[in-house]
N, C-alpha and C positions, 0 to 999 in steps of 0.2 A: 419739708419738715412736717407739715400738716398731714400729709398722706402717710408718712411713717408712723406718726402718733396714732392716727386713726386705725392703722393695721394692728398696732399693739393693743389698743383699747377693745377692738372687736375680738381679738384673740383672747383677751382677758375675760370678756363676757362669756365666750364659748367655753372657756376653761372652768369658770365658776358655775355655769349653768348648762351642763352637758345634756340635760333633758329639755332644754328650751326655756325661754323667758320672754315676757312682753317688753319690748324696747321702745323708748321714746326719745325725742330730741327737743331740747329747749335751745333755740338759736338766737344768738345775739345779732342785732341788726346792723352792726358795723361791717365793713368790708372783711376784716379779719375774722369776725364771728361767722360770717357766711362761708368763707373759705373753709374754716374748721368744720362747720356743719356739713357742707357738701362733701368734704373729704371723708368724714365719718360715714355718711350715707352711702358713698361709693364703696368704701371698704366693707360695709355691711352687705351690700348687694353682691359683691364678689364672693363673700363668704356664705351667701345664702341665708343671711340673718335678716328676718323681716322687721321693719320698723313700723310700729303701730300708729304713731302720731308725731308730727313735727309742729312745734309751736314757736312763736316769737317770745323772747324774754323781755320785750319792751315794757310789758306789764307783768312783773314777776308773779303777782298773786293770781292773775288770770292764767298764766302759764302753768303754775303749780296746780291750780284747781282743775284745769282741763286734763292734764296728765293723770291726776288722781282719779278723775271720773272715768278715764279710759282704762284704768287698771294697769298702768305702766309700772313694771317692777324694777326695771333697770333703765336709768335715764342718763343720757349724755347731755351735759350743759356746755354748749360751745361758747363759754363766756370769754371776756377779755379783762385784763387787769383793771380793777376799779369797779367792775360789775359782777364779779364772780360770786361774792357773798350775798348779794341782794336776792338771788333766786333761793338760796338756802333759808334766808330769813323769812321769805314768803312761804316756803314749804312749812316752816314751823307754825306760821299763822293759820294755815288751812289744815294742818295735821296730816300732811302728805309725807309718808315715810317709806319710800321705795327700798327695795332690798339692796340696791347698789346705785350710787350717784358718782358719775365719772366727770372729770373736767380735763381740759387741755393743760399742758405743762406750764403755760403762762399764769395759770390760776394758782399761784404758789404764795401769794401775799398773805402772811399770817394775820395781819390786822383785820382783813375782811372776814375771816372765819371767827376771830375772837369777837367781832361785832355781832356775828350771826348767832353766837352762843351755842347751846346744845343742838340746835337745828342742823349745824354743820358737822356734827360728830359723824365720823365714818366716811366722809367724802374722800374719794380716791383719785389720784392722777398718776401720770407716768413721769418719773424723774430720770434724768441722765447725768446731772451734775452733782458733785458732792456738796454737802452742806458743811461749811467750815465750823459752824457752831454745834454740830451734832456730836455727842459723846463718842459715838462709834468711830469718828474720824480724828479723835484727839491725837493719835500717834501715826496717822496716815502720812506717808512721805510726800504725796502730792499736795495735800492740804498744807503741810508745813512749808513747802516751797511757795505755794500761793500766798500764804499769810506773810512770809518773809519778804517777798517782793512787793506786796501791797503796802506793808508797813514801812518798808524802805522808801517808798514813794509817798509816804505821809497820807495814805488813804485811811480815814477813820474806821475803827473796828465795826461800827454799825453798818457802814457801807460795804465793807468786805463780806459781811454775811448776806448781803442782798443777792438774790438769784440772778438779777440782771448783771451785777458785777462779775459773778462767777462765769456767766455765759460770755461776757465780753472778754474776760481773760482767756477763756478756753478758745474763743475764735482767734485771738491774737496768737496763741500757742500753736494752733493748727496752721496758721500762715507761716510762722517761723519754721515749723517742721517741714512744710512744703518747700520753703526756700533752701533749707539745709539739704533736703533730698535732691533738689535740682542741682545745687552746687557740687554734690558728690557724684553726679552723673558724668558720663564720658565727655559731654559737651560743656560741662561747667554751668555756671549760672547765666542762663540766657532766657529770653522771653519764652522761647519754645520749650526749653527744659522745665521751666516753671509750670507751664500749661500741662506738660506730660506728667510731671510729678503730682499735680493737683488731681489728676485722673487715676492715680495709682497709689492709693493710700490704704494702709491697714495699721492705724496708729491709735494707741491707747494714751490719749492726752492725760496728764496727771490729775486734772480736776473732773474727768469723766468717772462715773461710778465704776468700780472694779468689775470687769466682765463686759464693759461697753467700749466700743472703739468707733473711730471715724473710718468708714470703709468705702472705697470706690475703686472701680476698674475702668479701663478705657471704654467698656461697653455699658457699664451700669454705675450710676451714682446713687449709692444708698445713703451716704451721710452717717448720721447716728444710727448704729446698727442694733440698738436694743434699748429697752427702758425697764426700770424697776418700779413696780407699783408702791406708792406711799399713801398712807392714810392719815387724815387729820383726827387727832384725839383731843376733843374739846376740853376734857379735864386737865390735860397737860399743856394745852395751848401750843401744840407742836405737831409736826408730821412725824410718823414713825414708819419703818419699813412694813410693807404689807405682802411681801413675797420676794422671790428671787427675780433676777434679771430675765426678761423674756426677749429672745433674739428675734429680729425681723429681717435677718439676712435672707435673700432669696434662696 
């Protein structure tokens, strides 16, 4: 997942800045943060995108100050839930306003950005799951199915809107689809047919953003095959679409 996201984010930088841009990384010091940072750096290397500076976000103010002094114009903050907004708050304190701030998809907790205020305005990340609360999804068939099932199981509305809940439901749906595909095979539902079905997927799960699928072949596991950029709008206290789905299929 981290490598897929990283490819998408590097692709996004190249698309936004065709004439080049100074790129930096603020790395969270948890295991997850380091994995995300390393994946981003590897994707940048493969794309020939030079990274000017990599800093730790353990001291957000120091991180923001260093990247500002280096003239970094596009920064990837490999944060984790609970720490994502702290870096933006620090940027506001030191007056660091890069042209583009990117985050991993786990940095989707609105509360953190609301706390950061105007400093978080314009932060972008890659989304693959539908937001049940978004007006654009009001009449979406997949969202209606999701809400109906969650409501029937007495899941509170505020939990239904949580990105973690959407991700969990989607993972369960992917497993169900794999089992159905295995059951429909010549061998029926067996351990081997399930393994084979899991390696042969081209499935648009209902809660994946339209245009995104779970894709795998016997030779290549891609998983989520695309992301759509979304942008935080401080005035609205919400994420909005920032472009079309970008495919990462090989």
